[in-house]
C-alpha positions as CSV (number, residue, x, y, z in Angstrom):
1,M,37.5,68.5,111.5
2,T,40.2,65.8,111.0
3,R,42.5,64.9,114.6
4,F,44.7,62.2,114.3
5,A,45.6,60.2,117.3
6,L,48.8,59.3,118.5
7,R,49.9,57.6,121.2
8,L,53.9,57.1,121.8
9,P,55.8,55.0,123.6
10,R,57.6,57.5,126.1
11,R,60.9,57.7,124.7
12,Q,59.3,59.3,121.3
13,A,57.4,60.8,122.9
14,R,60.3,62.6,124.6
15,M,61.8,62.5,120.7
16,V,57.9,65.1,120.0
17,A,58.7,67.4,122.8
18,L,62.6,67.9,121.3
19,A,61.5,68.6,117.5
20,V,58.4,71.3,119.3
21,A,60.3,72.8,121.7
22,Y,63.2,73.0,118.4
23,H,60.0,73.9,116.5
24,L,58.7,76.5,119.6
25,A,62.0,77.9,119.7
26,R,62.5,79.7,116.3
27,P,61.2,83.2,115.9
28,G,58.7,82.9,113.1
29,S,57.9,79.3,113.6
30,E,54.5,79.9,114.0
31,L,53.3,82.6,111.2
32,D,51.3,81.5,108.8
33,P,53.3,82.2,105.5
34,Q,50.5,83.0,103.0
35,T,48.5,85.6,106.0
36,A,51.8,86.5,108.5
37,R,49.3,85.8,111.2
38,E,50.1,82.7,113.9
39,Y,48.7,79.2,113.2
40,E,44.8,79.4,115.5
41,H,46.0,75.6,116.0
42,G,50.0,75.5,115.9
43,L,52.5,72.9,117.4
44,R,52.3,75.7,120.0
45,E,48.9,73.4,122.3
46,V,51.5,70.0,122.3
47,P,53.6,71.1,124.7
48,S,51.0,71.5,127.0
49,A,48.7,68.4,126.8
50,L,52.6,66.0,125.7
51,E,54.7,67.5,129.2
52,P,52.9,65.4,131.8
53,Q,53.3,62.2,130.2
54,L,56.8,62.2,129.2
55,D,57.8,59.8,132.8
56,A,54.5,57.3,131.4
57,E,55.3,54.4,129.9
58,S,53.5,56.3,127.0
59,A,51.9,59.2,125.6
60,A,48.4,60.0,124.1
61,L,48.2,62.5,121.8
62,E,46.0,64.1,119.5
63,L,47.6,66.5,116.1
64,R,45.1,67.5,113.5
65,P,46.0,67.7,110.3
66,L,48.2,71.1,110.4
67,Q,50.3,70.2,113.9
68,V,51.4,66.7,112.5
69,A,52.7,69.1,109.1
70,L,54.2,71.2,111.8
71,L,56.0,67.9,113.3
72,A,56.7,66.5,110.5
73,T,59.3,69.5,109.5
74,A,60.3,69.6,113.4
75,L,61.9,66.2,113.0
76,S,63.6,67.3,110.6
77,S,65.2,69.6,111.2
78,V,66.1,68.1,114.7
79,I,67.0,65.5,113.3
80,N,69.7,67.2,111.5
81,E,70.7,69.3,114.2
82,L,71.4,65.9,115.7
83,K,73.4,64.9,112.4
84,V,76.3,67.6,113.5
85,Y,75.3,67.5,117.2
86,A,79.1,65.4,117.8
87,V,80.9,67.4,115.8
88,F,79.4,71.0,117.2
89,D,80.4,69.3,120.9
90,A,84.0,68.8,119.7
91,M,84.1,72.1,118.6
92,A,82.4,73.8,121.4
93,G,84.8,71.7,124.3
94,E,84.7,72.0,127.8
95,S,83.9,76.0,127.0
96,A,79.8,77.5,127.5
97,R,80.0,77.6,123.4
98,P,75.7,76.4,122.0
99,R,76.1,73.3,120.3
100,S,72.9,74.1,118.2
101,T,71.4,77.8,116.7
102,A,68.2,77.3,118.5
103,P,67.9,78.9,122.0
104,G,67.6,76.2,124.3
105,F,68.4,73.2,122.7
106,D,71.1,71.6,123.6
107,D,69.8,72.3,127.7
108,K,66.8,70.6,126.1
109,L,67.9,67.8,124.4
110,R,70.3,66.5,127.6
111,A,67.9,66.8,129.9
112,L,65.3,64.5,127.6
113,F,68.4,62.0,127.1
114,P,71.0,62.6,129.8
115,E,73.1,59.7,128.1
116,I,74.0,62.4,125.5
117,A,75.9,64.1,127.5
118,G,77.9,61.1,128.1
119,D,78.6,61.0,125.1
120,P,77.8,63.0,122.3
121,S,78.7,60.5,119.3
122,T,74.9,59.2,120.5
123,A,72.7,62.1,119.4
124,S,73.3,60.2,115.2
125,D,71.7,57.2,117.1
126,L,69.2,59.3,118.0
127,A,68.7,61.3,114.6
128,G,68.1,57.9,112.9
129,E,65.3,56.9,116.0
130,M,64.1,60.6,114.9
131,T,63.9,59.8,111.3
132,M,62.0,56.5,111.8
133,L,59.4,57.6,114.2
134,R,59.1,60.8,111.7
135,R,58.2,58.5,108.5
136,Q,55.6,56.9,110.5
137,L,53.9,60.0,110.6
138,P,50.4,60.1,109.1
139,L,52.0,63.2,106.9
140,A,50.1,61.9,103.5
141,R,47.1,61.9,104.7
142,A,47.1,65.3,106.8
143,R,48.4,66.8,103.4
144,E,45.3,65.4,102.1
145,A,43.2,66.9,104.8
146,L,44.7,70.3,104.7
147,G,44.3,70.3,100.9
148,D,40.7,69.4,101.9
149,E,40.3,72.2,104.5
150,R,41.7,74.8,102.1
151,R,39.6,74.5,99.2
152,A,36.4,74.0,101.1
153,A,37.5,77.2,103.3
154,D,37.9,78.6,99.1
155,N,35.2,77.6,98.0
156,A,33.1,78.6,101.0
157,R,35.0,82.3,100.1
158,R,34.3,82.6,96.7
159,T,30.0,81.1,96.6
160,R,30.3,84.0,99.8
161,K,27.5,87.2,99.1
162,R,29.1,90.2,98.2
163,P,26.8,93.2,99.9
164,W,28.1,95.8,96.7
165,Q,27.2,93.1,94.6
166,L,23.5,93.5,93.8
167,W,22.7,92.0,90.7
168,K,23.7,88.3,92.9
169,R,21.0,88.7,95.6
């Protein structure tokens, strides 16, 4: 089983925590679209490993290929949210109206990056930093490993003997 070890500075670890929280807040985010079952090892496992390390100088994570792919998608989603965050903040004004479609995103964003509460326009700077982090992920290798795993599972399924096919025994 392939695993990817990531060593993240404090700020990048907080970005990953925000992306994972956003991902998990969306209904159905942990469902495999091909089987309609929950992923065996999705991003649901990441917060328990990452949260205790958020205040340290750096955080260490070990991710499976699927988790790397899901994290890249989650980072892309959060980047899009952050690009329009200042606009939604201006529209919301002093009201308690959320600035995001994901439940709890505002609170998590402001808890992890308190400077955004004072100046929502800094969210676009954070989006740029997240873009750079996303580019650093070993996504190509993760996709290759996922493809290898799928091919191995397909081969195993094809070679499995079926009890009703007596001629193949």
